[in-house]
py3Dmol code that shows the C-alpha trace and the ligand (Angstrom):
import py3Dmol

protein = """\
ATOM      1  CA  MET A   1     -11.464  22.020 -16.441  1.00  0.00           C
ATOM      2  CA  ILE A   2      -8.839  23.120 -13.944  1.00  0.00           C
ATOM      3  CA  ASN A   3      -5.530  24.083 -15.545  1.00  0.00           C
ATOM      4  CA  TYR A   4      -2.491  24.649 -13.320  1.00  0.00           C
ATOM      5  CA  LYS A   5       0.109  27.178 -14.483  1.00  0.00           C
ATOM      6  CA  THR A   6       2.287  26.572 -11.419  1.00  0.00           C
ATOM      7  CA  CYS A   7       2.734  23.664  -8.989  1.00  0.00           C
ATOM      8  CA  PRO A   8      -0.295  23.458  -6.653  1.00  0.00           C
ATOM      9  CA  LEU A   9       2.004  22.361  -3.802  1.00  0.00           C
ATOM     10  CA  CYS A  10       5.109  24.599  -4.010  1.00  0.00           C
ATOM     11  CA  ASN A  11       4.090  27.218  -6.635  1.00  0.00           C
ATOM     12  CA  SER A  12       7.095  26.421  -8.824  1.00  0.00           C
ATOM     13  CA  GLU A  13       6.785  27.217 -12.526  1.00  0.00           C
ATOM     14  CA  LYS A  14       8.864  24.162 -13.411  1.00  0.00           C
ATOM     15  CA  ILE A  15       5.962  21.835 -14.198  1.00  0.00           C
ATOM     16  CA  GLY A  16       5.589  19.620 -17.252  1.00  0.00           C
ATOM     17  CA  SER A  17       4.036  16.500 -18.701  1.00  0.00           C
ATOM     18  CA  TRP A  18       4.907  13.217 -16.903  1.00  0.00           C
ATOM     19  CA  ILE A  19       2.633  10.574 -18.409  1.00  0.00           C
ATOM     20  CA  GLN A  20      -0.404  10.316 -20.696  1.00  0.00           C
ATOM     21  CA  THR A  21      -3.088   7.965 -19.441  1.00  0.00           C
ATOM     22  CA  ASN A  22      -6.802   7.245 -19.740  1.00  0.00           C
ATOM     23  CA  ASP A  23      -9.805   6.814 -17.500  1.00  0.00           C
ATOM     24  CA  PHE A  24      -9.757   3.012 -17.877  1.00  0.00           C
ATOM     25  CA  PHE A  25     -12.411   2.585 -15.205  1.00  0.00           C
ATOM     26  CA  LEU A  26     -15.272   4.466 -16.812  1.00  0.00           C
ATOM     27  CA  SER A  27     -15.113   7.096 -19.558  1.00  0.00           C
ATOM     28  CA  ARG A  28     -11.956   6.037 -21.514  1.00  0.00           C
ATOM     29  CA  GLU A  29     -11.141   9.772 -21.838  1.00  0.00           C
ATOM     30  CA  PRO A  30      -7.430  10.728 -22.015  1.00  0.00           C
ATOM     31  CA  PHE A  31      -5.739  12.769 -19.291  1.00  0.00           C
ATOM     32  CA  THR A  32      -2.215  14.066 -18.777  1.00  0.00           C
ATOM     33  CA  LEU A  33      -0.355  13.867 -15.494  1.00  0.00           C
ATOM     34  CA  PHE A  34       2.103  16.671 -14.756  1.00  0.00           C
ATOM     35  CA  ILE A  35       5.128  16.589 -12.477  1.00  0.00           C
ATOM     36  CA  CYS A  36       6.826  19.428 -10.627  1.00  0.00           C
ATOM     37  CA  SER A  37      10.596  19.218 -10.983  1.00  0.00           C
ATOM     38  CA  ASP A  38      11.105  21.183  -7.750  1.00  0.00           C
ATOM     39  CA  CYS A  39       8.977  19.248  -5.210  1.00  0.00           C
ATOM     40  CA  GLY A  40       8.183  16.100  -7.207  1.00  0.00           C
ATOM     41  CA  LEU A  41       4.388  16.384  -6.922  1.00  0.00           C
ATOM     42  CA  VAL A  42       2.489  14.556  -9.670  1.00  0.00           C
ATOM     43  CA  PHE A  43      -1.013  15.846 -10.412  1.00  0.00           C
ATOM     44  CA  THR A  44      -3.789  15.446 -12.981  1.00  0.00           C
ATOM     45  CA  GLN A  45      -3.620  18.472 -15.274  1.00  0.00           C
ATOM     46  CA  ASP A  46      -6.904  19.795 -16.737  1.00  0.00           C
ATOM     47  CA  HIS A  47      -9.091  17.735 -14.417  1.00  0.00           C
ATOM     48  CA  PRO A  48     -12.847  18.427 -14.233  1.00  0.00           C
ATOM     49  CA  ASP A  49     -13.856  21.057 -11.671  1.00  0.00           C
ATOM     50  CA  GLU A  50     -15.830  20.087  -8.579  1.00  0.00           C
ATOM     51  CA  GLY A  51     -19.193  20.772 -10.177  1.00  0.00           C
ATOM     52  CA  SER A  52     -18.626  18.557 -13.205  1.00  0.00           C
ATOM     53  CA  SER A  53     -16.701  15.655 -11.683  1.00  0.00           C
ATOM     54  CA  GLY A  54     -19.840  13.751 -10.596  1.00  0.00           C
ATOM     55  CA  ARG A  55     -20.232  11.904 -13.879  1.00  0.00           C
ATOM     56  CA  TYR A  56     -16.818  10.274 -13.437  1.00  0.00           C
ATOM     57  CA  TYR A  57     -18.073   8.444 -10.357  1.00  0.00           C
ATOM     58  CA  GLU A  58     -20.081   5.278 -10.754  1.00  0.00           C
ATOM     59  CA  SER A  59     -23.720   5.058  -9.708  1.00  0.00           C
ATOM     60  CA  ASN A  60     -24.569   3.888  -6.217  1.00  0.00           C
ATOM     61  CA  ASP A  61     -25.503   0.383  -7.296  1.00  0.00           C
ATOM     62  CA  TYR A  62     -22.303  -0.999  -5.830  1.00  0.00           C
ATOM     63  CA  ILE A  63     -23.627  -0.615  -2.292  1.00  0.00           C
ATOM     64  CA  SER A  64     -26.480  -3.091  -2.605  1.00  0.00           C
ATOM     65  CA  HIS A  65     -24.476  -5.269  -4.968  1.00  0.00           C
ATOM     66  CA  ASN A  66     -21.586  -5.748  -2.576  1.00  0.00           C
ATOM     67  CA  GLU A  67     -23.805  -6.430   0.392  1.00  0.00           C
ATOM     68  CA  LYS A  68     -26.162  -8.966  -1.110  1.00  0.00           C
ATOM     69  CA  ALA A  69     -24.308 -10.586  -3.974  1.00  0.00           C
ATOM     70  CA  LYS A  70     -23.710 -14.322  -3.776  1.00  0.00           C
ATOM     71  CA  GLY A  71     -21.029 -16.350  -5.499  1.00  0.00           C
ATOM     72  CA  PHE A  72     -17.327 -16.985  -5.195  1.00  0.00           C
ATOM     73  CA  ILE A  73     -15.988 -13.492  -6.068  1.00  0.00           C
ATOM     74  CA  SER A  74     -18.360 -11.746  -3.646  1.00  0.00           C
ATOM     75  CA  SER A  75     -17.432 -14.159  -0.860  1.00  0.00           C
ATOM     76  CA  VAL A  76     -13.715 -13.524  -1.496  1.00  0.00           C
ATOM     77  CA  TYR A  77     -14.421  -9.791  -1.506  1.00  0.00           C
ATOM     78  CA  ARG A  78     -16.230  -9.943   1.840  1.00  0.00           C
ATOM     79  CA  LEU A  79     -13.499 -12.104   3.362  1.00  0.00           C
ATOM     80  CA  ALA A  80     -10.815  -9.645   2.165  1.00  0.00           C
ATOM     81  CA  ARG A  81     -12.835  -6.755   3.576  1.00  0.00           C
ATOM     82  CA  LYS A  82     -13.122  -8.452   6.974  1.00  0.00           C
ATOM     83  CA  PHE A  83      -9.344  -9.004   6.997  1.00  0.00           C
ATOM     84  CA  MET A  84      -8.683  -5.354   6.023  1.00  0.00           C
ATOM     85  CA  LEU A  85     -11.065  -3.992   8.666  1.00  0.00           C
ATOM     86  CA  ARG A  86      -9.269  -5.983  11.357  1.00  0.00           C
ATOM     87  CA  SER A  87      -5.848  -4.814  10.100  1.00  0.00           C
ATOM     88  CA  LYS A  88      -7.014  -1.193  10.159  1.00  0.00           C
ATOM     89  CA  ARG A  89      -8.499  -1.489  13.656  1.00  0.00           C
ATOM     90  CA  LYS A  90      -5.337  -3.075  15.046  1.00  0.00           C
ATOM     91  CA  MET A  91      -3.209  -0.430  13.331  1.00  0.00           C
ATOM     92  CA  ILE A  92      -5.262   2.389  14.905  1.00  0.00           C
ATOM     93  CA  THR A  93      -5.193   0.826  18.375  1.00  0.00           C
ATOM     94  CA  ARG A  94      -1.416   0.354  18.210  1.00  0.00           C
ATOM     95  CA  LEU A  95      -0.645   3.780  16.753  1.00  0.00           C
ATOM     96  CA  THR A  96      -2.800   5.821  19.103  1.00  0.00           C
ATOM     97  CA  GLY A  97      -1.909   3.681  22.129  1.00  0.00           C
ATOM     98  CA  LEU A  98      -5.608   3.832  23.012  1.00  0.00           C
ATOM     99  CA  ARG A  99      -8.006   0.934  23.403  1.00  0.00           C
ATOM    100  CA  ARG A 100     -10.862   3.325  22.789  1.00  0.00           C
ATOM    101  CA  GLY A 101     -11.288   7.018  22.055  1.00  0.00           C
ATOM    102  CA  ASP A 102     -12.973   9.518  19.723  1.00  0.00           C
ATOM    103  CA  LEU A 103     -12.536   8.806  16.042  1.00  0.00           C
ATOM    104  CA  LEU A 104     -13.533  10.681  12.888  1.00  0.00           C
ATOM    105  CA  ASP A 105     -13.382   8.881   9.544  1.00  0.00           C
ATOM    106  CA  ILE A 106     -13.390  11.213   6.534  1.00  0.00           C
ATOM    107  CA  GLY A 107     -14.787   9.566   3.405  1.00  0.00           C
ATOM    108  CA  SER A 108     -16.433   6.864   5.498  1.00  0.00           C
ATOM    109  CA  GLY A 109     -18.262   5.260   2.546  1.00  0.00           C
ATOM    110  CA  THR A 110     -20.718   2.601   3.666  1.00  0.00           C
ATOM    111  CA  GLY A 111     -19.394   2.829   7.242  1.00  0.00           C
ATOM    112  CA  HIS A 112     -17.879  -0.638   7.694  1.00  0.00           C
ATOM    113  CA  PHE A 113     -14.663   0.680   9.253  1.00  0.00           C
ATOM    114  CA  LEU A 114     -16.547   2.963  11.664  1.00  0.00           C
ATOM    115  CA  PHE A 115     -18.803   0.084  12.642  1.00  0.00           C
ATOM    116  CA  GLU A 116     -15.787  -2.141  13.334  1.00  0.00           C
ATOM    117  CA  MET A 117     -14.306   0.552  15.628  1.00  0.00           C
ATOM    118  CA  GLN A 118     -17.636   1.248  17.344  1.00  0.00           C
ATOM    119  CA  ARG A 119     -18.072  -2.465  18.028  1.00  0.00           C
ATOM    120  CA  LYS A 120     -14.799  -2.345  19.992  1.00  0.00           C
ATOM    121  CA  GLY A 121     -15.889   0.612  22.111  1.00  0.00           C
ATOM    122  CA  TRP A 122     -14.694   3.647  20.128  1.00  0.00           C
ATOM    123  CA  LYS A 123     -16.907   6.736  19.854  1.00  0.00           C
ATOM    124  CA  VAL A 124     -17.132   7.298  16.113  1.00  0.00           C
ATOM    125  CA  LYS A 125     -18.331   9.850  13.575  1.00  0.00           C
ATOM    126  CA  GLY A 126     -18.127   9.840   9.796  1.00  0.00           C
ATOM    127  CA  ILE A 127     -18.019  12.328   6.934  1.00  0.00           C
ATOM    128  CA  GLU A 128     -19.247  11.137   3.559  1.00  0.00           C
ATOM    129  CA  ILE A 129     -20.151  13.036   0.394  1.00  0.00           C
ATOM    130  CA  ASN A 130     -22.326  10.304  -1.154  1.00  0.00           C
ATOM    131  CA  GLU A 131     -25.906  10.556   0.079  1.00  0.00           C
ATOM    132  CA  SER A 132     -26.782   6.877  -0.460  1.00  0.00           C
ATOM    133  CA  ALA A 133     -23.638   5.737   1.359  1.00  0.00           C
ATOM    134  CA  ARG A 134     -24.531   8.071   4.250  1.00  0.00           C
ATOM    135  CA  ALA A 135     -28.063   6.679   4.411  1.00  0.00           C
ATOM    136  CA  PHE A 136     -26.679   3.121   4.311  1.00  0.00           C
ATOM    137  CA  SER A 137     -24.319   3.866   7.256  1.00  0.00           C
ATOM    138  CA  VAL A 138     -27.154   5.314   9.310  1.00  0.00           C
ATOM    139  CA  ASN A 139     -29.743   2.649   8.500  1.00  0.00           C
ATOM    140  CA  THR A 140     -27.541  -0.437   8.579  1.00  0.00           C
ATOM    141  CA  HIS A 141     -24.981   0.396  11.259  1.00  0.00           C
ATOM    142  CA  ASN A 142     -26.790   3.127  13.186  1.00  0.00           C
ATOM    143  CA  LEU A 143     -23.812   5.478  12.747  1.00  0.00           C
ATOM    144  CA  GLU A 144     -23.565   9.264  12.875  1.00  0.00           C
ATOM    145  CA  VAL A 145     -22.385  10.397   9.444  1.00  0.00           C
ATOM    146  CA  ILE A 146     -22.504  13.987   8.179  1.00  0.00           C
ATOM    147  CA  SER A 147     -21.881  15.614   4.801  1.00  0.00           C
ATOM    148  CA  PRO A 148     -18.514  17.371   4.150  1.00  0.00           C
ATOM    149  CA  GLN A 149     -19.886  20.924   4.365  1.00  0.00           C
ATOM    150  CA  ASN A 150     -21.042  20.196   7.946  1.00  0.00           C
ATOM    151  CA  ILE A 151     -17.475  19.526   9.120  1.00  0.00           C
ATOM    152  CA  VAL A 152     -17.418  23.136  10.403  1.00  0.00           C
ATOM    153  CA  SER A 153     -20.095  22.219  12.981  1.00  0.00           C
ATOM    154  CA  LEU A 154     -17.770  19.770  14.791  1.00  0.00           C
ATOM    155  CA  PRO A 155     -16.115  21.215  17.941  1.00  0.00           C
ATOM    156  CA  ASP A 156     -12.371  22.053  18.186  1.00  0.00           C
ATOM    157  CA  SER A 157      -9.937  19.440  19.564  1.00  0.00           C
ATOM    158  CA  SER A 158     -12.571  16.735  19.761  1.00  0.00           C
ATOM    159  CA  PHE A 159     -10.840  13.702  18.201  1.00  0.00           C
ATOM    160  CA  ASP A 160      -8.024  11.368  19.243  1.00  0.00           C
ATOM    161  CA  CYS A 161      -7.771  10.038  15.735  1.00  0.00           C
ATOM    162  CA  ILE A 162      -8.851  11.191  12.269  1.00  0.00           C
ATOM    163  CA  THR A 163      -8.617   8.680   9.427  1.00  0.00           C
ATOM    164  CA  LEU A 164      -8.705   9.113   5.642  1.00  0.00           C
ATOM    165  CA  TRP A 165      -8.550   5.765   3.823  1.00  0.00           C
ATOM    166  CA  HIS A 166      -7.840   6.451   0.153  1.00  0.00           C
ATOM    167  CA  VAL A 167      -9.777   9.715  -0.055  1.00  0.00           C
ATOM    168  CA  LEU A 168      -7.322  12.649   0.038  1.00  0.00           C
ATOM    169  CA  GLU A 169      -6.264  11.981  -3.570  1.00  0.00           C
ATOM    170  CA  HIS A 170      -9.848  12.827  -4.650  1.00  0.00           C
ATOM    171  CA  PHE A 171     -10.128  16.180  -2.841  1.00  0.00           C
ATOM    172  CA  HIS A 172     -10.420  19.361  -4.888  1.00  0.00           C
ATOM    173  CA  TYR A 173      -9.311  21.506  -1.928  1.00  0.00           C
ATOM    174  CA  PRO A 174      -7.013  19.336   0.215  1.00  0.00           C
ATOM    175  CA  LYS A 175      -5.338  22.289   1.972  1.00  0.00           C
ATOM    176  CA  ALA A 176      -8.669  23.677   3.212  1.00  0.00           C
ATOM    177  CA  PHE A 177      -9.656  20.239   4.501  1.00  0.00           C
ATOM    178  CA  PHE A 178      -6.385  19.921   6.340  1.00  0.00           C
ATOM    179  CA  SER A 179      -6.883  23.150   8.220  1.00  0.00           C
ATOM    180  CA  GLU A 180     -10.167  21.648   9.485  1.00  0.00           C
ATOM    181  CA  ILE A 181      -8.344  18.447  10.474  1.00  0.00           C
ATOM    182  CA  GLN A 182      -5.784  20.590  12.301  1.00  0.00           C
ATOM    183  CA  ARG A 183      -8.632  22.261  14.211  1.00  0.00           C
ATOM    184  CA  LEU A 184     -10.507  19.055  15.075  1.00  0.00           C
ATOM    185  CA  LEU A 185      -7.580  16.942  16.242  1.00  0.00           C
ATOM    186  CA  LYS A 186      -6.522  16.976  19.910  1.00  0.00           C
ATOM    187  CA  SER A 187      -2.913  18.141  20.442  1.00  0.00           C
ATOM    188  CA  THR A 188      -1.855  14.533  21.095  1.00  0.00           C
ATOM    189  CA  GLY A 189      -4.080  13.144  18.336  1.00  0.00           C
ATOM    190  CA  LYS A 190      -3.029  11.172  15.282  1.00  0.00           C
ATOM    191  CA  CYS A 191      -4.116  11.665  11.701  1.00  0.00           C
ATOM    192  CA  VAL A 192      -3.910   8.449   9.657  1.00  0.00           C
ATOM    193  CA  ILE A 193      -3.903   8.733   5.865  1.00  0.00           C
ATOM    194  CA  ALA A 194      -3.793   5.947   3.287  1.00  0.00           C
ATOM    195  CA  LEU A 195      -2.681   6.961  -0.214  1.00  0.00           C
ATOM    196  CA  PRO A 196      -1.552   5.243  -3.405  1.00  0.00           C
ATOM    197  CA  ASN A 197       2.208   5.596  -3.898  1.00  0.00           C
ATOM    198  CA  CYS A 198       3.108   6.799  -7.398  1.00  0.00           C
ATOM    199  CA  SER A 199       6.766   5.877  -6.812  1.00  0.00           C
ATOM    200  CA  SER A 200       5.970   2.229  -6.000  1.00  0.00           C
ATOM    201  CA  PHE A 201       7.352  -0.882  -7.751  1.00  0.00           C
ATOM    202  CA  ASP A 202       3.957  -1.565  -9.328  1.00  0.00           C
ATOM    203  CA  SER A 203       3.611   2.052 -10.536  1.00  0.00           C
ATOM    204  CA  ASP A 204       7.095   1.850 -12.148  1.00  0.00           C
ATOM    205  CA  HIS A 205       6.063  -1.399 -13.833  1.00  0.00           C
ATOM    206  CA  TYR A 206       2.568  -0.579 -15.133  1.00  0.00           C
ATOM    207  CA  LYS A 207       3.157   3.125 -15.950  1.00  0.00           C
ATOM    208  CA  LYS A 208       0.063   4.520 -17.758  1.00  0.00           C
ATOM    209  CA  PHE A 209      -1.908   1.351 -16.937  1.00  0.00           C
ATOM    210  CA  TRP A 210      -1.238   1.544 -13.188  1.00  0.00           C
ATOM    211  CA  ALA A 211      -4.776   1.261 -11.819  1.00  0.00           C
ATOM    212  CA  ALA A 212      -4.158   3.585  -8.861  1.00  0.00           C
ATOM    213  CA  LEU A 213      -3.720   6.554 -11.226  1.00  0.00           C
ATOM    214  CA  ASP A 214      -7.509   6.347 -11.598  1.00  0.00           C
ATOM    215  CA  VAL A 215      -7.869   9.639 -13.499  1.00  0.00           C
ATOM    216  CA  PRO A 216      -9.677  11.991 -13.302  1.00  0.00           C
ATOM    217  CA  ARG A 217     -11.036  10.837  -9.927  1.00  0.00           C
ATOM    218  CA  HIS A 218      -7.526  10.983  -8.464  1.00  0.00           C
ATOM    219  CA  ILE A 219      -6.177  14.524  -8.716  1.00  0.00           C
ATOM    220  CA  TRP A 220      -3.061  14.134  -6.519  1.00  0.00           C
ATOM    221  CA  HIS A 221      -0.524  11.343  -7.020  1.00  0.00           C
ATOM    222  CA  PHE A 222       1.757  11.496  -3.991  1.00  0.00           C
ATOM    223  CA  SER A 223       5.095   9.840  -3.335  1.00  0.00           C
ATOM    224  CA  PRO A 224       6.501   9.700   0.233  1.00  0.00           C
ATOM    225  CA  ALA A 225       8.693  12.746  -0.603  1.00  0.00           C
ATOM    226  CA  SER A 226       5.926  14.979  -1.987  1.00  0.00           C
ATOM    227  CA  PHE A 227       3.494  13.932   0.753  1.00  0.00           C
ATOM    228  CA  ASN A 228       6.075  14.905   3.365  1.00  0.00           C
ATOM    229  CA  ILE A 229       6.053  18.466   1.936  1.00  0.00           C
ATOM    230  CA  PHE A 230       2.243  18.542   1.875  1.00  0.00           C
ATOM    231  CA  ALA A 231       2.074  17.369   5.511  1.00  0.00           C
ATOM    232  CA  ARG A 232       4.582  19.976   6.739  1.00  0.00           C
ATOM    233  CA  ASN A 233       2.815  22.778   4.849  1.00  0.00           C
ATOM    234  CA  SER A 234      -0.393  21.740   6.641  1.00  0.00           C
ATOM    235  CA  GLY A 235       1.203  21.824  10.113  1.00  0.00           C
ATOM    236  CA  PHE A 236       1.854  18.093  10.507  1.00  0.00           C
ATOM    237  CA  GLN A 237       4.864  15.806  10.663  1.00  0.00           C
ATOM    238  CA  ILE A 238       5.040  12.196   9.501  1.00  0.00           C
ATOM    239  CA  LYS A 239       5.747  10.023  12.560  1.00  0.00           C
ATOM    240  CA  ALA A 240       5.521   6.616  10.924  1.00  0.00           C
ATOM    241  CA  ILE A 241       4.711   4.861   7.671  1.00  0.00           C
ATOM    242  CA  ARG A 242       2.850   1.549   7.337  1.00  0.00           C
ATOM    243  CA  ARG A 243       1.244  -0.300   4.471  1.00  0.00           C
ATOM    244  CA  LEU A 244      -2.025  -2.045   3.717  1.00  0.00           C
ATOM    245  CA  PRO A 245      -1.107  -5.603   2.707  1.00  0.00           C
ATOM    246  CA  LEU A 246      -3.842  -6.362   0.147  1.00  0.00           C
ATOM    247  CA  ASP A 247      -3.716  -3.182  -1.959  1.00  0.00           C
ATOM    248  CA  VAL A 248      -0.844  -4.345  -4.174  1.00  0.00           C
ATOM    249  CA  PHE A 249      -2.778  -7.457  -5.267  1.00  0.00           C
ATOM    250  CA  TYR A 250      -5.950  -5.538  -6.044  1.00  0.00           C
ATOM    251  CA  ILE A 251      -4.047  -2.856  -7.985  1.00  0.00           C
ATOM    252  CA  SER A 252      -1.917  -5.388  -9.911  1.00  0.00           C
ATOM    253  CA  ILE A 253      -4.966  -7.429 -10.986  1.00  0.00           C
ATOM    254  CA  LEU A 254      -6.782  -4.289 -12.122  1.00  0.00           C
ATOM    255  CA  SER A 255      -3.692  -2.931 -13.930  1.00  0.00           C
ATOM    256  CA  GLU A 256      -3.311  -6.227 -15.835  1.00  0.00           C
ATOM    257  CA  LYS A 257      -6.973  -5.952 -16.796  1.00  0.00           C
ATOM    258  CA  TYR A 258      -6.538  -2.340 -18.028  1.00  0.00           C
ATOM    259  CA  ARG A 259      -3.541  -3.488 -20.055  1.00  0.00           C
ATOM    260  CA  GLY A 260      -5.751  -6.059 -21.747  1.00  0.00           C
ATOM    261  CA  SER A 261      -3.836  -9.102 -20.448  1.00  0.00           C
ATOM    262  CA  GLU A 262      -5.282 -12.543 -20.869  1.00  0.00           C
ATOM    263  CA  PHE A 263      -5.446 -14.337 -17.496  1.00  0.00           C
ATOM    264  CA  TYR A 264      -5.226 -10.946 -15.744  1.00  0.00           C
ATOM    265  CA  LEU A 265      -6.310 -12.453 -12.427  1.00  0.00           C
ATOM    266  CA  ILE A 266      -3.484 -14.957 -12.170  1.00  0.00           C
ATOM    267  CA  LYS A 267      -0.905 -12.561 -13.655  1.00  0.00           C
ATOM    268  CA  GLY A 268      -1.970  -9.857 -11.208  1.00  0.00           C
ATOM    269  CA  ILE A 269      -1.620 -12.211  -8.246  1.00  0.00           C
ATOM    270  CA  ILE A 270       1.840 -13.441  -9.342  1.00  0.00           C
ATOM    271  CA  LYS A 271       3.211  -9.968 -10.064  1.00  0.00           C
ATOM    272  CA  GLY A 272       1.472  -8.527  -6.975  1.00  0.00           C
ATOM    273  CA  SER A 273       3.281 -11.156  -4.856  1.00  0.00           C
ATOM    274  CA  TRP A 274       6.609 -10.172  -6.399  1.00  0.00           C
ATOM    275  CA  PHE A 275       6.039  -6.449  -5.703  1.00  0.00           C
ATOM    276  CA  PHE A 276       4.819  -7.322  -2.201  1.00  0.00           C
ATOM    277  CA  PHE A 277       7.952  -9.306  -1.304  1.00  0.00           C
ATOM    278  CA  LYS A 278      10.335  -6.733  -2.772  1.00  0.00           C
ATOM    279  CA  SER A 279       8.678  -3.958  -0.752  1.00  0.00           C
ATOM    280  CA  ILE A 280       9.129  -5.828   2.553  1.00  0.00           C
ATOM    281  CA  TRP A 281      12.713  -4.490   2.532  1.00  0.00           C
ATOM    282  CA  ASN A 282      11.772  -1.143   1.053  1.00  0.00           C
ATOM    283  CA  ILE A 283       8.442   0.060   2.416  1.00  0.00           C
ATOM    284  CA  LYS A 284       8.633   3.345   0.487  1.00  0.00           C
ATOM    285  CA  LYS A 285       8.194   1.325  -2.744  1.00  0.00           C
ATOM    286  CA  SER A 286       4.882  -0.220  -1.535  1.00  0.00           C
ATOM    287  CA  SER A 287       1.810   0.107  -3.734  1.00  0.00           C
ATOM    288  CA  SER A 288       0.036   2.217  -1.151  1.00  0.00           C
ATOM    289  CA  LEU A 289       1.185   3.733   2.134  1.00  0.00           C
ATOM    290  CA  VAL A 290      -0.426   4.659   5.412  1.00  0.00           C
ATOM    291  CA  TYR A 291       1.065   7.850   6.882  1.00  0.00           C
ATOM    292  CA  ILE A 292       0.696   8.534  10.577  1.00  0.00           C
ATOM    293  CA  LEU A 293       0.805  12.253  11.297  1.00  0.00           C
ATOM    294  CA  ASN A 294       1.300  14.263  14.475  1.00  0.00           C
ATOM    295  CA  LYS A 295       0.582  17.942  14.784  1.00  0.00           C
ATOM    296  CA  LEU A 296       3.756  20.020  14.514  1.00  0.00           C
ATOM    297  CA  PRO A 297       4.634  21.401  17.968  1.00  0.00           C
ATOM    298  CA  GLU A 298       4.099  25.084  16.996  1.00  0.00           C
ATOM    299  CA  SER A 299       0.567  24.370  15.802  1.00  0.00           C
ATOM    300  CA  HIS A 300      -0.684  22.853  19.090  1.00  0.00           C
TER     301      HIS A 300
END
"""
ligand_1 = """\
1
ZN
Zn 6.141 21.684 -6.711
"""
view = py3Dmol.view(width=600, height=400)
view.addModel(protein, "pdb")
view.setStyle({"model": 0}, {"cartoon": {"style": "trace"}})
view.addModel(ligand_1, "xyz")
view.setStyle({"model": 1}, {"stick": {}})
view.zoomTo()
view.show()
């Protein structure tokens, strides 16, 4: 177990309990989230160390299941995935101003996003910790995907864009990873990071049942304010903020389920729609956010 005596982001001693929650996804074990009253970072206190966190991740069965499963839910899932992949590709093309370039996806999973980008002419590489997911990416999509410890073998300033879709919150050593990202990104490159937003409307509503807390797999629970501090400390500045449109529905449905609601699917969709519409006028209250980072000028 990792116990923090001071804030992992700003070193302040003013940290204390924020919310008690459980691992509703798998183990049911209780965990406590702490908040720093100086920088506002929320983090999972007493989370398992890197060596013992493996058992909190599901087996690899989901890969084959998602690819081959028939039926209504699986078809909806695949349709949603296709829509999300297109949204992500268009977002990257618009944000980088490039029709094609060199892209690194960290936490590339089964490689669907990389494949989508490669199909449109991008030169792509992936980093993925899960061996089965890596093998799937190579065998199914013919992609180049390496394990995280091999990131050091990639040459300096070799990418126009580095993406992390919902992975940074899982990292045990995010600062060390960011110094690698700093090294790998070209001076004009963009780093694109999707994260759950613990100051969102849906987080305020569901509290301990908010599915994106996902303890102990999620260690860091950023808000736009605390992520801004993290980015600056790592030599980056936030240039823009976007959102992923479907996340709020997925998270609301799952949160209703964790709360034990009857008709959680329909309730999740109705409430998700309400949170979605409210956040149109207030993007910083969206369920999840995509941050677009530039290198800070002095770190070029
Ligand atoms: Zn702090």
